[in-house]
C-alpha positions in Angstrom: 0.0 0.0 0.0 2.9 2.3 0.8 4.0 2.4 -2.9 0.6 3.6 -4.0 0.0 6.0 -1.1 1.5 9.1 -2.8 -0.8 8.9 -5.9 -0.7 11.5 -8.6 -1.2 15.2 -8.7 -4.6 16.4 -9.7 -4.5 20.1 -8.9 -1.6 22.2 -7.7 -2.1 25.0 -5.1 -2.7 28.3 -6.7 -4.9 31.3 -6.8 -8.1 29.2 -7.3 -7.4 26.9 -4.4 -6.6 29.9 -2.1 -9.9 31.5 -3.0 -11.8 28.2 -2.4 -10.1 27.7 1.0 -10.7 31.3 1.9 -14.4 31.0 1.1 -14.8 27.7 3.0 -13.1 29.0 6.0 -15.4 32.0 6.2 -18.4 29.7 5.8 -17.1 27.5 8.6 -16.7 30.4 11.0 -20.1 31.9 10.0 -21.9 28.6 10.4 -20.2 27.9 13.7 -21.3 31.3 15.0 -24.9 30.6 13.9 -24.9 27.3 15.7 -23.4 28.8 18.9 -26.0 31.6 18.8 -28.8 29.0 18.4 -27.6 27.1 21.5 -27.6 30.2 23.7 -30.3 32.4 22.2 -32.6 30.0 20.3 -35.6 28.1 21.4 -34.8 25.8 24.4 -36.8 23.0 22.8 -34.2 20.8 21.1 -36.9 19.5 18.7 -37.1 22.8 16.9 -33.6 24.2 17.5 -31.1 23.3 14.8 -28.1 22.8 17.2 -28.7 19.2 18.2 -29.5 18.0 14.6 -26.3 19.7 13.4 -24.0 18.6 16.1 -25.0 14.9 16.6 -26.1 14.1 13.0 -24.8 16.3 10.2 -21.5 17.2 11.9 -20.6 14.1 13.9 -21.9 11.5 11.5 -21.8 13.4 8.2 -18.2 14.4 8.4 -17.1 10.9 9.4 -18.7 9.5 6.2 -17.5 12.3 4.0 -14.0 12.0 5.3 -13.9 8.3 4.3 -15.3 8.8 0.9 -13.9 12.2 -0.2 -11.0 13.2 2.2 -10.3 15.6 5.0 -13.0 18.2 4.1 -13.2 19.4 7.7 -9.8 21.1 7.5 -11.4 23.5 4.9 -14.1 24.6 7.3 -12.6 24.1 10.8 -13.3 27.5 12.6 -10.7 26.9 15.2 -7.9 26.7 12.5 -9.3 29.8 10.9 -9.4 31.8 14.1 -6.0 30.7 15.2 -4.4 31.4 11.8 -6.0 34.8 11.7 -4.8 35.7 15.2 -1.3 34.5 14.3 -1.4 36.7 11.1 -2.6 39.8 13.0 0.0 39.2 15.7 2.8 38.9 13.1 1.7 42.1 11.4 1.5 44.0 14.7 5.0 42.8 15.7 6.4 43.3 12.3 7.5 39.6 12.0 6.7 36.7 9.7 4.1 34.0 10.7 5.8 31.0 12.1 5.1 27.8 10.2 6.8 25.5 12.8 3.8 25.2 15.0 1.4 24.2 12.3 2.0 20.4 12.3 0.5 17.5 14.2 2.1 16.5 17.5 1.0 14.6 20.6 -2.6 13.2 20.2 -3.2 12.7 23.9 -5.1 16.0 24.2 -7.3 14.8 21.4 -8.0 11.6 23.4 -9.4 13.8 26.2 -11.3 16.0 23.7 -13.0 13.1 21.8 -13.8 11.4 25.1 -15.5 14.6 26.3 -17.8 14.5 23.3 -18.5 10.8 23.6 -19.4 11.4 27.2 -21.6 14.3 26.4 -23.3 12.4 23.6 -23.7 8.9 25.2 -23.6 9.4 29.0 -24.8 12.9 29.9 -28.5 12.9 30.7 -29.5 16.2 29.1 -27.5 16.3 25.9 -30.6 17.2 23.8 -30.9 20.6 25.5 -29.6 23.5 23.3 -28.3 25.2 26.4 -26.3 22.1 27.4 -24.9 21.9 23.9 -24.0 25.6 24.2 -22.1 25.0 27.4 -20.3 22.1 25.9 -19.3 23.9 22.6 -18.3 27.0 24.5 -16.0 25.1 26.9 -14.6 23.0 24.0 -13.9 26.1 22.0 -12.2 27.8 24.9 -9.9 24.8 25.3 -9.0 24.7 21.6 -8.4 28.4 21.2 -6.8 28.8 24.6 -4.4 26.0 23.8 -3.6 27.5 20.4 -2.8 30.9 22.1 -0.6 29.1 24.6 1.1 26.4 22.5 0.8 27.6 19.0 -1.5 26.7 16.0 -0.3 23.2 16.0 -2.3 22.6 19.1 -5.5 22.5 17.2 -4.3 19.9 14.7 -3.2 17.7 17.7 -5.9 18.5 20.2 -9.1 19.0 18.3 -10.7 15.6 18.7 -13.0 16.0 15.7 -10.3 17.2 13.4 -8.0 14.4 14.5 -10.7 11.8 13.9 -11.7 13.1 10.5 -8.0 13.2 9.5 -7.5 9.6 10.5 -10.6 8.5 8.6 -9.5 10.5 5.5 -6.4 8.3 5.2 -8.8 5.8 3.6 -10.0 8.3 1.0 -8.8 8.6 -2.6 -8.2 12.4 -2.4 -5.8 14.1 -0.1 -3.9 17.4 0.1 -0.1 17.0 -0.1 1.3 19.3 2.7 4.8 18.8 1.4 4.5 19.7 -2.3 1.1 21.3 -2.1 -1.8 20.4 -4.2 -4.6 17.9 -4.4 -3.6 14.3 -5.1 -5.5 11.1 -6.2 -4.5 7.7 -4.8 -6.0 4.3 -4.5 -8.5 4.0 -1.6 -7.1 2.7 1.7 -3.5 3.2 0.7 -3.2 6.4 2.8 -3.2 4.2 5.9 0.4 3.2 5.0 1.5 6.8 5.5 -0.8 7.7 8.5 1.3 9.5 11.1 1.3 7.6 14.4 2.3 9.9 17.3 1.9 9.6 21.1 -1.8 9.0 21.8 -2.8 8.1 18.2 -3.7 4.4 19.0 -5.5 5.2 22.3 -7.4 7.8 20.4 -8.6 5.3 17.8 -9.5 2.8 20.5 -11.5 5.4 22.4 -13.6 6.1 19.3 -14.1 2.4 18.7 -15.1 1.9 22.4 -17.5 4.8 22.2 -19.3 3.5 19.1 -19.4 0.0 20.7 -20.9 1.4 23.9 -23.5 3.3 21.7 -24.5 -0.1 20.2 -24.6 -1.7 23.6 -27.0 0.9 25.0 -29.6 -0.1 22.4 -29.9 -3.7 23.6 -31.8 -5.4 26.3 -28.6 -6.1 28.4 -28.0 -2.4 28.9 -31.7 -1.7 29.6 -31.5 -4.2 32.5 -28.4 -2.5 33.8 -29.6 1.1 33.4 -33.1 0.4 34.6 -35.3 3.4 35.2 -32.5 5.7 36.2 -32.8 9.4 35.3 -30.8 12.5 35.8 -27.3 12.3 37.2 -27.9 8.8 38.4 -28.3 7.7 34.7 -25.2 9.8 33.8 -23.1 8.1 36.4 -24.1 4.6 35.3 -23.5 5.5 31.6 -20.2 7.0 32.4 -19.0 3.9 34.1 -20.3 1.8 31.2 -18.6 4.0 28.6 -15.2 3.8 30.3 -15.5 0.1 30.9 -16.3 -0.7 27.2 -13.4 1.5 26.0 -11.1 -0.3 28.4 -12.3 -3.7 27.1 -11.8 -2.7 23.5 -8.3 -1.4 24.3 -7.5 -4.5 26.3 -8.5 -6.8 23.4 -6.1 -5.0 21.1 -3.3 -4.9 23.7 -3.6 -8.7 24.2 -3.4 -9.3 20.4 -0.3 -7.1 20.2 1.3 -9.0 23.1 0.8 -12.3 21.4 2.1 -10.9 18.1 5.2 -9.7 20.0 5.8 -13.2 21.3 5.5 -14.6 17.8 7.8 -12.0 16.1 10.2 -11.3 19.0 9.6 -7.6 18.8 8.7 -5.2 21.5 5.0 -5.1 22.1 4.9 -1.3 22.6 6.4 -0.8 19.2 3.9 -3.1 17.6 1.1 -1.3 19.5 1.8 1.8 17.5 2.8 0.2 14.3 -0.4 -1.7 13.7 -2.7 1.0 15.1 -3.7 2.4 11.6 -5.2 -1.0 10.8 -8.0 -0.2 13.3 -9.2 2.9 11.3 -11.3 0.8 8.7 -13.1 -0.7 11.7 -13.9 2.8 13.1 -15.2 3.8 9.6 -17.3 0.6 9.4 -18.8 1.2 12.8 -19.7 4.8 11.8 -21.6 3.5 8.8 -23.3 0.6 10.6 -24.4 2.6 13.6 -25.2 6.0 12.2 -26.2 5.8 8.5 -29.9 5.3 9.2 -29.7 8.2 11.7 -28.3 10.5 9.0 -30.8 9.4 6.3 -33.9 9.5 8.5 -33.6 11.9 11.5 -31.1 14.0 9.5 -34.0 15.1 7.4 -35.0 17.4 10.2 -32.2 19.7 9.0 -34.3 20.6 6.0 -37.0 21.8 8.3 -34.8 23.6 10.8 -32.7 25.4 8.3 -35.6 27.7 7.6 -36.1 28.3 11.3 -32.7 27.6 13.0 -33.6 29.3 16.2 -37.1 27.9 16.6 -38.9 31.2 16.5 -41.6 30.4 14.0 -39.7 31.8 11.0 -39.6 30.3 7.4 -36.5 31.6 5.7 -36.4 29.0 2.8 -40.0 27.8 2.8 -39.2 24.3 4.2 -40.8 24.4 7.6 -43.7 22.4 6.4 -41.4 19.6 5.2 -42.3 16.2 6.7 -39.7 13.5 7.4 -40.0 10.5 5.2 -39.5 7.6 7.5 -39.7 5.2 4.6 -36.6 6.7 2.9 -34.6 3.6 3.9 -36.2 0.3 4.8 -35.3 -1.8 7.8 -33.9 -4.6 5.6 -31.7 -2.1 3.7 -30.4 -0.8 7.1 -29.7 -4.4 8.2 -27.9 -5.3 5.0 -25.9 -2.0 5.1 -24.8 -2.7 8.7 -23.8 -6.3 7.9 -21.9 -5.4 4.7 -20.2 -2.3 6.3 -18.9 -4.3 9.4 -17.8 -7.2 7.3 -16.0 -5.0 4.7 -14.5 -2.8 7.4 -12.9 -5.8 9.2 -11.7 -7.3 5.9 -10.0 -4.0 5.0 -8.5 -3.8 8.5 -7.0 -7.3 8.0 -5.6 -6.2 4.7 -4.1 -3.1 6.2 -2.6 -5.0 9.1 -1.2 -7.7 6.7 0.3 -5.0 4.5 2.1 -3.6 7.5 3.3 -7.1 8.5 4.8 -8.0 5.1 6.8 -4.7 5.2 8.4 -5.9 8.5 8.7 -9.7 8.2 9.2 -12.5 5.7 6.1 -14.0 4.3 5.8 -16.9 6.7 6.3 -14.9 9.8 4.0 -12.1 8.5 1.2 -14.6 8.1 1.7 -16.1 11.6 2.0 -12.7 13.2 -1.5 -11.7 12.0 -3.4 -14.6 13.6 -3.8 -12.6 16.9 -5.0 -9.5 15.0 -7.5 -11.6 13.0 -8.7 -13.1 16.3 -9.3 -9.7 17.9 -11.0 -8.4 14.8 -13.4 -11.4 14.8 -14.1 -10.6 18.5 -14.8 -7.0 17.6 -17.3 -8.1 14.9 
């Protein structure tokens, strides 16, 4: 995969790309401002306020799917990058210096682990996540953490600490399009090959495992086992139980991968910590598959509410685009289609994960050892399935 990962140039950076990026960044800041305003000043009823539909469906689910299919689109709209870059440009002009480019890369991902866990907790454990005011508090605190970190540590903080941006970048490694930060320009490559070049820094694999654990917990909460555990709890009691469950499932998912790596180390004679990082990118296809399996129906069905709310984003009885009378078509996707999509997505994701792991193995070992080394990974991936 590594030999195909670079691909071929489609479009070099120039005036047109700078204009497109400038427009998308302005759109990203303006839209984020609208959503933040909706959370604080809009209707407190989450059913008519656009904030929840945007955050949990179109942003969280939509950008994951787009990242896998198209590439790292979020970097074109990320308001935190825009604000940080603008602040750095203004500061450089005031001080009469050049903007520093050294703080614009990706470093330690451990802050992103905390960031993405905070969102998973808010989405899956917090008892009042459908309240626009609660969403406003979360987004405000998250934004302060991102922009405060950028002011303290430099613009590279956002690329390393923004949990959403880090996730979308990891998923985009599977996409056929990517921006070459070295030579500049848009390149085309074979799908999946970008995983061979995916940067693995401190915290990268725990980050992926946290996302996998969160999606797994989300699936668990829809079953009868969890209903027996959660019972009729409400409020902070429900939040406490869900928090414990979320942490527990993340640890179980991480432990399964850790055990597979330890067995692999015993087979190959390498250090398990080195293999822990080396084979981490092979988990990305599973994360993508889980996103499709768990959330595609949410996007197709409940995501239709966006067409209604876009005409009245603040829930004040307005009708900007004439769509407030739109009705959600609950037959847009059938239960059988959902079931087949889930089955195919999970099976395909795990097959691609095995391919990616085997590709990494044949780079490190001779053929026989490479095959034997992958039995533990195959076992843990079957367990995940």
